[in-house]
N, C-alpha and C positions, 0 to 999 in steps of 0.2 A: 504494500500500500504506500502511496505517496506520503512521505512525512516531511520532506524538506526539498523544495524546488530551487534553492539557491545554487547558482553555478550550473544548473542544467536547464534553465528556462530560456536559453538563447532562442530567438525566433518567435517568442511569445509576445503578443501585445499585452498592454497593461490590464485590460479587462479579461483577456484569456488567462493571464497569470492569476488574477484575483479570483476568478471562478475556480480554477484548479486548487489553489491553496485554501480557499474557503471551504470547498466541499471536503477536501482531505482533512482539514482541521475539525470538521464536524463528523468525521468518520464515515463519510458517504463515498463508497466505491462505485455504486451504481445509482444513477439518477435519471429523472425524466426531464424532458425539455422545459417543462413549466418551471423547474427549479433554476434554470439558467436565464429565464426572462428578466429578472431584476438587474442583471449585469449589463444589459444593453437597452437602448431607448426604444426598440421595436422588436416584435417577434421575429420579423424577417432577418434583422441584424443578428439576433441570437442564433437562429437556424444557420445562417451563413457562417457564423463563428464556430459553431459546433462542427460543421462540415470541414472547416479548415483544420480544426484540432484532430479530426479523424484522419485527414490527409497527412498531417504532420506526425501522426503516430501517438498522439497523447490520449486519444479516446478510441474506443471500439464501439461501433454502433451494433447493438444487439438486435433491435428491431425498430420499427418506426417510433420515434419519440423516446426511446430508451437507450442510454449510453452507459458505458463502463470506463472508468479511468484506468488506463494501462499503467501497471506498476513500473517504477523505475528499474526494478531488477529484471524487467523484460529485455533490457539491453538494446543495442542498435537494431538487431534483427526483429525486435518486437515479439519475441517468443516468450510465452509464460503459460502457466496453468492457473485456473481458478475453479473454485468449487461449483460444480453444476447445480447443486442444490440451492445455493445462494442465488444464482441466476434464475432458477425456476421460481423461487419465491418472489422475485421482482417481476418476472414475466406475468405471473398471475397472483397479484397481491391479496386477492380475496380467496385464494385457494390454499392447498397444502400438498406437499410431496407425499406420495402414497404408493400403494401396491409394491411392486418388486423393489423400487427405489427405497421405500421405507423399510422393507424386510432386510435389505442389505445394510442400511444405516444402523439398524439395531443389532447388527452382527449375528443375524439369524441365518445368513447364507454367505458362503465365500464366493459365490458366483456374482460377478459384477455385471449388472444389467447394462446393455448398450443404449437403452432408452431411459430417460428420466420421466417418470409418470407424475402428473399433477392432477388432483381432483378438485373440482369447484362446482358452484351452483349454476354458473352460466355457461352457455355454449360459446366456444371460441372458434373462430374461423380464420385460417385453417386450424384443424384440430391437432396438427403436428407441424413442427418447425425444426430446423437444424441450425444451431449457432455454434461457431467455433468447433465444428466437428462433432458436436453432441446433439442427439435427437431428443426433443421434448414432445411428449404426448399429453394432451389435455383431455380429461375425462369428466363429462358432466354427470353429476349425481343429484338425487332429490334432496330437498332441504332437511328432511328428517333423518337423512343418512350422513349429514355433514356434521360430525362431532368427533370428540377424542383427538383434538388438535393441540399440539404443544409447540412452544417456541424453543429453539436451540440456537447456538451460534457457531460459526466457523470463522476463525481469525477475527473475531469481533463483529462479524456480519450476521444478520438474522436469517434463520431458517424456520419455516413453518412446516410441520410434518405430523403425520398421524402417530399417536403413541403406540407402544408395543402391542397392546391388546387390540386396538382398532386395526392395526396393520394385519394381525392374524385373521381377524374377522373379514376384512376386505379381501384378503387372500383366499379365504374360503368362498366368498361371494364371487370373485372374479379370478380364479386361478389362471385364466388365460392371460391376465395382465401381470402375472407373477412367475412366468416361466413354466407354467404347468403344475399339475397337482403333485408331481414328484418333488418339485422344488419347494412347494408348500410343506410337504411331508418332512423334507430336510430341515426346514425352519423349526418345526415342532420338535424334531430330534436334537436340535442344537442345545437344548437343556437350559436356555435362558429363563429366568424367573418370570412367571405369568401371574397376574392377579386374577384368579378365576372368578371371584365375586364381581369384579369389574367386567370380565368377559360375559358373565350372565346378564349383567345390566345392559351391555352393548348389544347382545343378541336380541334382547327384547326391543331395543330401540330400532334395530334393523328390520325386524318383522319379516324375516325371510325363512320359510320352512326349508328351502334348499340348503341354506348355510348350516342348519342343525344337522341335516343329513350328512353332508361332507365332513363336518367337524366330528360328529359322533362316530362315523365309520373310521376315520383316521385315528382317533384316540384308541379305539379298540384294535385296529389293524396294526398300529405301531406299538401297542402296549404301553401307552403313555400314562404315567402315574399322576393323577390329579386328586385334589381333596374331595371327599364324599362322592367318589366316582359313580357308585351305583345309583344314588339319588339323582345326580346330575344327568347321567345318561337316560334315566327314565323320564326326567322332565324334558329333556331335549326330544325324545321320541314322541312325547305328547304334543310337542310344538311343531312337528314335521307337517309339511304340506302333503296333499294327496298326490297320487301319481308318482312316477319315477323320474328322477333327475340324473343327468350325467355327472359322474364323479369329476371328470376332467372337462370342464366347460370348454366348448369349442372343438373337442375331440370327436372322433367318429362314433357312430351309433353301433358299437360292438361291445363284446364282453357280457359277462353274466350279471344278473341282477341280485344284489344283496337285499333280500326282502326285508330284513330287520330294519334297515336304514333307507329302503326305497331308493337306492342309487344303482345306476348301471356302472360297473367297474370297467370302464373303457380304457384301462391301462394295461398293456401287455405284460409289464413287469409284475403285475399283481393278478396273475391268471389263475388263481385258485377257483374251485368250483363250489 
């Protein structure tokens, strides 16, 4: 992050220098064009100045109206790395990092997803974009399913992300956004602590019978030890929806049906009968 521009601000105009030093002093690495307007007499002047700063290598344009200050350590070649989760939070300020990205953040999988997933209440078009070689996918969800969000930081910059329990439940709801059901199973086997009372509370908020099916089946299939397991599994079975759901959402309509949990086990690796 820029901490001192003395001696390296050659080629910067006074207003450009003031903008960069002011934002850096406030700890703002990523900012929107509106935050630059007070430094120039018109919006067009500000936009032109930002374009110059991008051309000079001081800024990186992330998307229309959103910029990132290039750190001094990037060097003359302008090469650096930045936390994609921080960028995701700025791309969708009213959303949260979720699904496979959250599972990885909480150390529940060693597999690094190639896409950063963000869930929010509003539709974003396009629903997918690529910035600095990283793909960001935006997933719209219903208002009653947008909860369990916590704030964390990376190098002093804010990240909004689903907590561990909500990440598990989202994974059972959309295993197709988490690398598939086998990846979700690995997350459960990681042995990280889970607040099961919170899980039950979140399950009720989600109101999805299919989630109970996938979760219950995996707990039994993987022999996961949880508090009050018999009572919990019984309660989950009573909350299941009618009909049969795919265990691995998005997979083929193959495999046997586990009647106890009303799921079609369409995972070749779990081909028990």
